[in-house]
Structure formats: structure tokens, C-alpha cells
C-alpha positions in Angstrom: -14.9 -87.4 8.6 -15.5 -89.7 11.6 -12.7 -89.8 14.2 -12.1 -93.6 13.7 -11.7 -93.2 10.0 -9.4 -90.2 10.4 -7.3 -92.0 13.0 -7.0 -95.0 10.6 -5.9 -92.7 7.7 -3.4 -90.9 10.0 -1.9 -94.2 11.2 -0.2 -94.9 7.9 1.8 -91.7 8.3 3.6 -93.4 11.3 5.4 -95.9 9.0 6.9 -93.3 6.6 9.2 -90.3 7.2 7.7 -87.0 8.5 6.0 -84.8 5.9 5.1 -81.1 5.8 1.7 -81.7 4.1 -0.6 -84.7 3.6 -4.1 -85.0 2.2 -6.3 -87.9 1.3 -8.4 -87.8 -1.9 -10.5 -90.1 -4.0 -12.9 -92.9 -3.0 -11.4 -93.2 0.5 -13.4 -90.1 1.4 -16.7 -91.5 0.3 -18.8 -92.2 3.5 -20.2 -95.5 2.1 -16.8 -96.9 0.9 -16.3 -100.2 2.7 -14.3 -101.9 -0.1 -10.9 -102.8 1.4 -9.5 -103.5 -2.1 -9.9 -99.8 -3.0 -6.7 -97.7 -3.0 -6.4 -95.1 -0.3 -4.7 -92.1 -2.1 -2.4 -89.7 -0.4 -0.5 -86.6 -1.6 2.6 -86.0 0.5 4.5 -82.6 0.5 8.1 -82.7 1.6 11.0 -80.1 1.6 13.5 -82.3 -0.2 12.1 -85.4 -2.1 15.5 -87.0 -2.6 16.3 -86.9 1.1 12.8 -88.1 2.0 13.0 -91.0 -0.4 16.4 -92.0 0.9 15.0 -92.1 4.4 11.9 -94.0 3.2 14.0 -96.6 1.4 15.5 -97.5 4.8 12.1 -97.9 6.3 10.0 -99.2 3.4 12.2 -100.5 0.6 9.4 -102.8 -0.6 7.3 -99.7 -1.5 9.6 -99.1 -4.5 10.1 -100.9 -7.8 13.1 -103.2 -7.8 14.4 -101.8 -11.1 14.6 -98.3 -9.7 16.4 -99.5 -6.6 19.0 -101.3 -8.7 19.6 -98.4 -11.1 19.8 -95.4 -8.8 17.7 -95.4 -5.7 16.4 -92.1 -4.2 18.4 -90.0 -6.7 16.8 -91.8 -9.7 13.3 -91.7 -8.2 13.6 -87.9 -7.8 15.2 -87.3 -11.2 12.5 -89.3 -13.0 9.8 -87.4 -11.2 11.4 -84.0 -11.9 12.7 -84.4 -15.4 10.2 -86.8 -17.0 7.1 -86.4 -14.8 5.6 -83.4 -13.2 7.6 -83.5 -10.0 5.5 -86.2 -8.3 6.6 -89.8 -7.6 3.8 -92.3 -6.8 4.2 -95.5 -5.0 1.0 -97.5 -5.7 -0.2 -100.8 -4.4 1.4 -100.5 -1.0 -0.1 -103.1 1.3 -0.3 -102.2 5.0 -2.7 -103.1 7.8 -5.1 -105.0 5.4 -5.5 -102.0 3.2 -4.0 -100.9 -0.2 -2.3 -97.5 -0.4 -1.0 -95.2 -3.1 1.0 -92.1 -2.2 2.5 -89.4 -4.3 5.5 -87.4 -3.0 6.1 -83.8 -4.2 8.4 -81.0 -3.3 6.6 -78.3 -1.3 7.8 -75.6 -3.6 6.4 -77.3 -6.7 3.1 -78.0 -4.9 2.7 -74.3 -3.9 3.6 -73.1 -7.4 1.0 -75.4 -9.0 -1.6 -74.3 -6.5 -1.0 -70.6 -7.0 -0.1 -70.5 -10.7 -1.5 -73.6 -12.3 2.0 -74.2 -13.8 1.3 -77.9 -14.6 -2.3 -78.1 -13.7 -1.8 -81.4 -12.0 -1.9 -81.3 -8.2 -3.9 -78.1 -8.2 -6.6 -80.1 -10.1 -6.6 -82.7 -7.4 -7.0 -80.0 -4.7 -10.0 -78.5 -6.5 -11.9 -81.6 -5.6 -12.8 -82.9 -2.2 -9.8 -83.7 -0.1 -9.2 -84.3 3.6 -6.0 -82.7 5.0 -4.2 -84.7 7.7 -1.0 -82.6 8.0 -0.6 -79.0 7.1 2.5 -77.4 8.7 2.7 -74.6 6.1 -1.0 -73.7 5.9 -1.5 -75.0 2.4 -5.2 -75.1 3.0 -5.2 -71.3 3.1 -3.1 -71.1 -0.1 -5.5 -73.4 -1.8 -8.3 -70.9 -1.4 -6.6 -69.0 -4.3 -6.8 -72.2 -6.4 -10.4 -72.7 -5.5 -11.4 -69.1 -6.3 -9.6 -69.4 -9.7 -11.4 -72.8 -10.3 -14.8 -71.1 -9.6 -13.9 -68.3 -12.0 -12.9 -70.8 -14.7 -16.0 -72.9 -14.2 -18.3 -69.8 -14.3 -16.6 -68.8 -17.6 -17.4 -72.2 -19.1 -20.9 -72.6 -17.7 -24.1 -71.2 -19.4 -25.8 -68.2 -17.9 -28.2 -70.4 -16.0 -26.9 -73.3 -14.1 -27.5 -75.3 -10.9 -25.3 -75.6 -7.9 -24.6 -79.2 -9.0 -23.6 -77.9 -12.4 -21.1 -75.6 -10.8 -19.5 -78.3 -8.7 -19.4 -80.7 -11.6 -17.7 -78.2 -13.9 -15.1 -77.4 -11.2 -14.3 -81.1 -10.8 -14.1 -81.5 -14.6 -11.5 -78.8 -15.1 -8.6 -81.1 -14.7 -10.2 -83.5 -17.2 -10.9 -80.5 -19.5 -14.6 -81.4 -19.7 -17.1 -80.3 -22.3 -17.6 -76.7 -23.3 -21.1 -75.6 -22.4 -21.7 -72.0 -23.3 -24.8 -70.0 -24.1 -24.8 -66.6 -25.7 -26.0 -63.8 -23.4 -28.8 -61.4 -24.4 -26.8 -58.4 -23.1 -23.4 -58.6 -25.0 -21.8 -55.8 -23.0 -22.9 -57.2 -19.7 -21.6 -60.6 -20.7 -18.2 -59.2 -21.8 -17.9 -57.4 -18.5 -18.5 -60.7 -16.7 -15.9 -62.4 -18.9 -13.3 -59.8 -18.1 -14.0 -60.1 -14.4 -13.8 -63.9 -14.5 -10.6 -63.9 -16.6 -9.0 -61.4 -14.2 -9.4 -64.0 -11.4 -7.4 -66.7 -13.2 -3.7 -67.3 -12.3 -1.2 -64.9 -14.0 0.4 -67.7 -16.0 -3.0 -68.6 -17.6 -3.8 -65.0 -18.3 -0.4 -64.5 -19.9 -1.0 -67.4 -22.3 -4.5 -66.1 -23.1 -3.0 -62.6 -23.8 -0.6 -64.2 -26.3 -3.5 -65.8 -28.2 -6.1 -63.1 -27.8 -3.9 -60.0 -27.7 -3.8 -57.1 -25.2 -4.7 -53.5 -25.1 -3.6 -50.6 -22.9 -6.3 -49.1 -20.7 -6.5 -46.6 -17.9 -7.9 -47.4 -14.5 -10.1 -44.9 -12.6 -7.0 -43.6 -10.8 -5.3 -42.9 -14.2 -2.9 -45.8 -14.0 -2.1 -47.6 -17.3 -3.1 -51.3 -17.2 -3.1 -54.0 -19.8 -6.3 -55.8 -20.5 -7.0 -58.9 -22.6 -8.8 -58.2 -25.9 -11.9 -60.4 -25.4 -14.4 -60.1 -28.1 -16.9 -62.5 -26.6 -17.3 -64.7 -23.5 -17.3 -67.7 -25.8 -13.9 -66.7 -27.2 -12.4 -66.3 -23.7 -13.9 -69.7 -22.6 -12.5 -71.5 -25.6 -9.1 -69.9 -25.3 -8.9 -70.8 -21.6 -10.1 -74.3 -22.1 -7.5 -74.9 -24.9 -4.8 -73.7 -22.6 -6.0 -75.9 -19.7 -6.5 -78.9 -22.0 -2.9 -78.6 -23.3 -1.5 -78.3 -19.7 -3.5 -81.4 -18.6 -2.5 -83.4 -21.7 1.2 -82.6 -21.3 1.2 -83.2 -17.5 -0.7 -86.4 -17.6 1.4 -87.8 -20.4 4.6 -86.9 -18.6 3.3 -88.3 -15.3 2.2 -91.5 -17.1 5.7 -92.1 -18.6 7.3 -91.2 -15.3 5.0 -93.5 -13.4 5.7 -96.5 -15.7 9.4 -96.0 -15.3 9.2 -95.5 -11.5 6.9 -98.3 -10.5 7.9 -100.9 -13.1 6.0 -102.4 -16.0 3.9 -104.8 -14.0 2.5 -102.3 -11.4 2.2 -99.7 -14.2 0.1 -101.9 -16.4 -1.9 -103.0 -13.3 -2.7 -99.4 -12.5 -3.6 -98.6 -16.1 -5.8 -101.7 -16.3 -7.7 -100.6 -13.2 -8.3 -97.2 -14.6 -9.5 -98.6 -17.9 -11.9 -101.0 -16.0 -13.3 -98.1 -14.0 -13.8 -96.1 -17.1 -15.5 -99.0 -18.9 -17.9 -99.5 -16.0 -18.8 -95.9 -16.0 -20.0 -96.2 -19.6 -21.9 -99.5 -19.2 
């Protein structure tokens, strides 16, 4: 990223309270993006969202929906995000310095848990795609390597035996959208099963646990003689379908909760405006 562009992105952080983590994602990272009407998207990690929002309300009251301010302020913002959404509050359509911004505020603990365990498969999905980190006081970038390795394992489990580098990146980026299942049967069944077991073992514990519930487990012994539990995978295809169903359900639940939370938090007008912009973008991609 060019220094001028980075400085411009960092300048917005001067008008909001301090954060422990900040990354930019989406179209703002595209080198040929010169459209000032495009939203610049931020994820902000903070220790205590309610305290952060209380401070931000003093500085940037106009960033929040008036209905939220009347009904409960920072406390309500945080409760809606935590109890209805997936722990993230977004302020969209923030005008500053001739640009339009959207920023999501999340508790650092929740961000780390999603990165390491795919608990909600929401922010971890964002961090599987290209991002530019502006602030990283707690070395989230290193933690995210766990998320990226797991994403590669998941993508390899879903891809056919032969694929291009572009296919791999596309599959990783599609995980948080659930994507289409593209599997081919291998000629060597035992070799394929071994690969499936290896890939599954690299997934987050929470995902493996759900797969074990559906597929079953068996007790095995390692080379050292220690008893270990192993998923009962009869085929690579079965493991891929099981994992994809689990991720799809996580994405559906998280996206639905976040959509409801977002509508409540930003108000009907901005909520419908954001939804309309997403529908327009989707329509253009199909025409």
C-alpha cells in the first residue's frame, strides 16, 4: 500500500477514541479504486466496547442512529451487538474528509475467539481475505496465521484433487459465503482418506467437535501408545460436506443475527440504504 494512501486511512483514526486493533478491508484496498463514493471499511478491536462507545459518543455523536441515542446510548449499542448480533456494532455512512466510512467495533476477546476457534465465523471470515492492518497492539496478525492455516485446510478439503493457485484463493475467499462444493473422487481411496484426516485435524477444535458429533469418533493409538480420538471419516467427500454444512449454518446464523442487530443499531433508513447497496452490487455482478 502506498504511503499516501496509508496515511489517509490512518488519519480517520485520529477522530475516534484509541483502539487496540484496526484493519481496513474491501474495495478500499483495490489499487485502482478512485471512487470517493465507495465505503472505506474498518474493523476496530477495543478492550471494552461500552466504554469505547461512550467516549466516541462525546466525540462523534452524529455517527450513531438517533433512535439508539434516545433509547440507551452506549449501553444499548453494546447490548444489541452482543445479545442480538455477533458482538460487532457497525456505524455505516460516516462522512469525513470527503470520504464515506463504515466501521465495526468489536471486543478484543471476541475477535480473538473467532479467529482461533471460528465460534461465529464472522470476523474470522473477513480476516481470511485481503486486509491492511493499521493498528495491532496485541499482535493479532500473528494470531490470524492460525485462522489462515485453517482456512487453507478447509479450502483444500473442498477443492478437487487438481486445482490452480487462483482456485485455492477463490475457495478461501468463498468460505465465509459457503461457496459451491467442488469435489472429485480420488483414484487412491486410502491416500485420499489420509489427506482428509490431515486436513480435518488442522481445523479449529470447535469445528472438529461438531464434525465428530455428526460423523462419530473412534479411539486410536498414536505411535507413542497414547490413546487419541479420531473422526470416523469414510470418504473425503463426506468430510467436506459435513464441514461445509457446519460452516454454512454458522454463516447463516451469524449473518442473520448481524443483519437484525445492524437494522436496530443504525436505524431503518440507513439499514435499508445499506441493504439496497448490497442488492445493487449483487445484481450488477450477475448482469
